[in-house]
N, C-alpha and C positions, 0 to 999 in steps of 0.2 A: 216608264212601264210601256210593255209592248203592247199591241192590239189584242194578240193573244191571250196575253196576261189579263187585261182589262175583261176581256170577254169571260174569261174563265172566273174572275171575281165576281162579274155581274151575275153570271149563271148561278153561282153559289148562293149569293145574296137574293135573289128572285126566289130560287127552290126553298131556302129557309123560310122566306115570307109566305109562300104557298102553303107550306106546311104547318105555319101556325096563323091560320087567318083570323085569330082572335086579336093579334097584335095591331094596335092602331096604325095605319100608315102615316096619317097626318101627324100623331104625336112623333113617330120616327124621323119624319121628314123635319119637324121643328127641331128635334133634338140632335140632327145632323146638319141644321141650318141650310137645308136645300129647298127649293121652291117645291110648295104645295103642288100636288098632282105629277111629279116627277116619277115618282114610284110606280104609280098607275099606268102611266104612259109606257114605262119599260115594261111592266108585266104584260101589258096587251100588245107589245111589240111595236108600238108607234113610235118610239125613240130609243137610242141608245143610252146606257147610264154614264154619263161623263165621268171620265177618270178621276177628276178633282173631286167628285162626290163620294167616290167609294170608301176612302179612307175614313171619312165621318160618319158614313152609314155603317161600316164596319165595328167603328167604335160604340155608335148608339146601339147597335143589336148585341153587343157583348152582354148588356145585362138582361138580356133574354135568352142568353145560352148558345149565342153565336160563337163559332171557333174558327 
């Protein structure tokens, strides 16, 4: 995955989560098997979403309507 592809997918995930603030971020992180607070740090711009976490997040978010 190129950096541009990673960034586009990250932006899509974060936009999805911001539109659905009732989704538990901690629950999503557990389902995606990524460290707690990762998504919060990405949402606030403190870090980038690692490419190896994107696929797991997308899979976990599908049950909430993510496409």
